[in-house]
C-alpha positions as CSV (number, residue, x, y, z in Angstrom):
1,M,-4.7,-9.6,-20.7
2,S,-4.0,-7.3,-23.8
3,L,-3.8,-8.3,-27.9
4,N,-0.5,-8.3,-27.8
5,K,0.0,-10.8,-25.3
6,V,-2.2,-13.4,-26.1
7,T,-1.0,-13.2,-29.7
8,E,2.4,-14.1,-28.2
9,M,1.2,-16.7,-25.4
10,R,-0.4,-18.5,-29.1
11,M,2.8,-18.1,-30.6
12,D,5.1,-19.4,-27.6
13,T,2.1,-23.0,-27.5
14,I,2.6,-22.9,-31.7
15,M,6.2,-23.2,-31.6
16,S,6.8,-25.4,-28.8
17,G,4.0,-27.2,-30.7
18,I,5.7,-27.8,-33.4
19,I,9.1,-28.5,-31.8
20,N,7.9,-31.0,-29.8
21,L,5.8,-32.6,-32.6
22,A,8.5,-32.7,-35.4
23,N,11.9,-34.2,-35.5
24,I,15.0,-32.6,-35.4
25,D,15.2,-32.7,-39.6
26,M,12.0,-31.0,-40.1
27,V,12.4,-28.0,-37.4
28,P,14.5,-26.0,-39.7
29,I,12.0,-26.4,-42.8
30,A,9.3,-25.1,-39.9
31,I,11.2,-22.2,-39.1
32,I,11.5,-21.8,-42.9
33,V,7.9,-22.0,-43.1
34,L,7.3,-19.7,-40.0
35,L,8.9,-16.9,-41.0
36,P,6.8,-15.7,-43.6
37,V,3.9,-16.1,-41.6
38,L,5.6,-14.3,-38.5
39,W,6.4,-11.6,-40.9
40,F,3.0,-11.2,-42.4
41,L,1.6,-11.0,-38.5
42,Y,4.7,-8.8,-37.4
43,L,3.1,-6.0,-40.0
44,K,-0.4,-6.4,-40.0
45,C,-0.2,-5.8,-35.9
46,C,1.6,-3.2,-36.3
47,Y,0.3,-1.2,-39.4
48,L,-3.9,-2.3,-38.5
49,P,-5.3,0.5,-35.9
């Protein structure tokens, strides 16, 4: 199993967990908080060997 697949699965789990735990008012806040984190992970995955 490739690292990308593992990361993807983990992201799906985290996202579904957040959506399940949070009420609908919290979802936009969670998205706003997660976007920089996802961007950082994306840059890290792409630019590290």
